[in-house]
C-alpha positions in Angstrom: 70.7 106.3 99.8 69.2 104.0 102.4 71.0 101.0 101.1 74.4 102.8 101.4 73.6 103.9 105.0 72.6 100.4 106.0 75.7 99.0 104.4 78.0 101.4 106.3 76.0 100.9 109.5 76.2 97.1 109.3 79.9 97.2 108.8 80.3 99.5 111.9 78.1 97.3 114.1 79.9 94.1 113.0 83.3 95.6 113.5 82.6 97.5 116.8 80.5 94.9 118.6 80.2 91.5 117.0 83.8 91.0 115.8 85.8 92.9 118.5 87.1 90.5 121.2 87.4 91.8 124.8 91.2 91.2 124.6 91.4 93.8 121.8 89.5 96.3 123.9 91.7 95.8 127.0 94.9 95.9 125.0 93.9 99.2 123.3 93.1 100.8 126.6 96.4 99.7 128.0 98.8 100.5 125.1 96.6 103.0 123.2 98.1 104.0 119.9 100.9 101.4 120.3 98.4 98.5 120.5 98.5 96.3 117.4 94.8 95.5 118.0 93.9 99.1 117.3 95.1 98.6 113.7 93.6 95.2 113.5 90.3 96.7 114.5 90.5 99.5 111.9 91.7 97.1 109.3 88.8 94.8 110.0 86.4 97.8 109.6 88.0 98.6 106.2 87.4 95.0 105.0 83.9 94.9 106.3 83.1 98.2 104.6 84.4 96.9 101.3 82.3 93.8 101.7 79.1 95.5 102.7 79.5 98.0 99.8 80.2 95.1 97.5 83.6 96.4 96.5 81.9 99.2 94.6 84.7 101.5 93.4 82.3 104.5 93.5 82.3 104.2 97.3 86.0 103.7 97.7 86.6 107.3 98.8 83.8 107.1 101.3 85.1 103.8 102.7 88.6 105.3 103.1 87.1 108.3 104.9 85.1 106.2 107.3 88.1 104.0 108.0 90.5 106.9 108.7 88.0 108.8 110.8 87.3 105.6 112.8 91.0 105.5 113.6 91.0 109.1 114.7 87.9 108.8 116.8 89.1 105.7 118.5 92.5 107.3 119.3 90.8 110.4 120.8 88.6 108.1 122.9 91.6 106.1 124.2 93.5 109.2 125.2 90.7 111.3 126.6 88.5 108.9 128.4 89.0 108.3 132.1 87.5 105.8 134.5 84.8 108.1 135.5 83.9 109.1 131.9 83.9 105.6 130.3 80.1 105.6 129.8 80.1 109.1 128.4 82.9 108.4 125.9 81.2 105.2 124.8 78.2 107.1 123.6 80.3 110.0 122.3 82.4 107.5 120.3 79.4 105.8 118.8 77.7 109.1 118.0 80.7 110.4 116.2 81.0 107.2 114.1 77.3 107.6 113.1 77.8 111.2 112.2 80.7 110.3 109.9 78.5 107.6 108.3 75.8 110.2 107.8 78.2 112.7 106.2 79.5 110.1 103.7 75.9 109.2 102.8 75.0 112.8 102.3 78.1 113.3 100.2 77.0 110.6 97.7 73.3 111.4 98.0 73.0 115.2 98.6 69.9 116.2 100.6 68.4 119.6 100.8 67.6 120.5 104.3 65.2 123.5 104.7 65.5 125.3 108.1 61.9 126.5 107.8 60.7 122.9 107.6 62.0 122.3 111.1 59.5 124.9 112.3 56.5 123.1 110.9 53.5 122.7 113.1 54.0 118.9 113.4 57.7 119.2 114.5 56.9 122.0 117.0 54.0 120.0 118.4 56.2 116.9 118.7 59.1 118.7 120.4 56.8 120.5 122.8 55.0 117.3 123.7 58.3 115.4 124.3 59.6 118.1 126.5 56.4 118.2 128.4 56.0 114.5 128.9 59.6 114.1 130.1 61.2 116.9 132.1 58.2 119.2 132.7 56.1 116.2 133.9 59.0 115.1 136.2 59.1 118.5 137.9 55.3 118.7 138.3 55.3 115.2 139.7 58.0 116.1 142.2 56.0 119.1 143.4 52.8 117.1 143.6 54.4 114.2 145.5 56.6 116.3 147.8 54.2 115.6 150.7 55.1 111.9 150.6 58.7 112.1 149.2 59.9 114.5 151.9 58.8 112.0 154.6 60.1 108.9 152.7 63.4 110.2 151.3 65.7 111.0 154.2 68.8 112.0 152.2 69.6 114.2 149.2 72.1 111.6 148.0 70.2 110.1 145.0 71.2 108.8 141.6 67.9 110.1 140.1 67.1 106.6 139.0 63.4 107.0 139.8 63.3 110.2 137.7 64.7 108.6 134.6 62.5 105.5 135.0 59.5 107.8 135.1 60.7 109.6 132.0 61.1 106.4 130.1 57.7 105.2 131.3 55.9 108.3 130.1 57.8 108.1 126.7 56.6 104.6 126.2 53.1 105.6 127.1 53.3 108.6 124.8 54.3 106.6 121.8 51.9 103.8 122.6 49.0 106.3 122.5 50.3 108.0 119.3 50.4 104.6 117.6 47.0 103.6 119.0 48.6 100.7 120.7 46.6 101.0 123.9 47.4 97.3 124.8 51.0 98.4 125.4 49.9 100.6 128.3 48.2 97.7 129.9 51.3 95.5 129.5 53.5 98.3 131.0 51.2 98.8 134.0 51.1 95.0 134.6 54.9 94.8 134.4 55.4 97.7 136.8 52.8 96.2 139.2 54.8 92.9 139.3 58.1 94.7 140.1 56.4 96.9 142.7 54.4 94.1 144.3 57.2 93.3 146.7 57.5 96.9 147.9 53.8 97.1 148.6 53.6 93.7 150.2 56.5 93.8 152.5 56.2 97.5 153.6 53.8 98.3 156.3 54.2 102.0 155.7 50.9 103.3 154.2 52.7 106.4 153.0 55.0 104.4 150.7 52.0 102.6 149.2 50.2 105.9 148.6 53.4 107.4 147.1 53.8 104.5 144.6 50.2 104.3 143.6 49.6 108.1 143.2 53.0 108.5 141.4 52.2 105.7 139.0 48.7 107.0 138.2 49.9 110.6 137.7 52.8 109.5 135.6 50.5 107.4 133.3 48.0 110.2 133.2 50.6 112.7 132.1 51.8 110.4 129.4 48.3 109.8 128.0 47.3 113.5 128.3 50.3 114.9 126.3 49.9 112.2 123.7 46.2 113.0 123.2 47.0 116.7 123.1 49.7 116.1 120.5 47.3 114.0 118.3 44.7 116.8 118.7 47.2 119.5 117.5 48.0 117.5 114.4 44.3 117.5 113.4 44.0 121.3 113.6 
């Protein structure tokens, strides 16, 4: 099962990333279904799938399904994506390809999925912890730091970069603690300090310094707190 999944995934990664020249991508976007490179691309995937599955005739139906679905997904992407939705369609396209691969693997190696198992204590604890450490913490931090942010941020026009950086930061900390890799937290704190050093050094605004330091400590604290609570729940 795992071997088949890795074989199909390797063929996809090689065909979509390593062996797809930029000129192919540009020509497909311009000519869409009339582009010869679209069919070169799909044909290359077919060959790669045969190679990675070692030309096993038992997987020929699955290889054909993956190949044809790849053509259909790519065509949909070419006709529906716009300039503003290029990033979205990139991830949608890759997700759909992965779903097709998963479907083929399950077809050859049926897996029983119990709905009740999704509601196990471990899964519920993990989902609750992840929601808390990402978006719940982000909202709590926004409220706690409003005293400083209202004075420092003069406009509502923001791309929310700081919010997502904080979410990623707390996720890293969460998994570092869960894996007992406490050294990773020190490395993350050191890396952030280096990038923030210029802001703190060049700015004479005490409020900015307070905002950065308090925000960092609270963010790290929330990441550690929810990781410890999650580990504690698993032991109950």
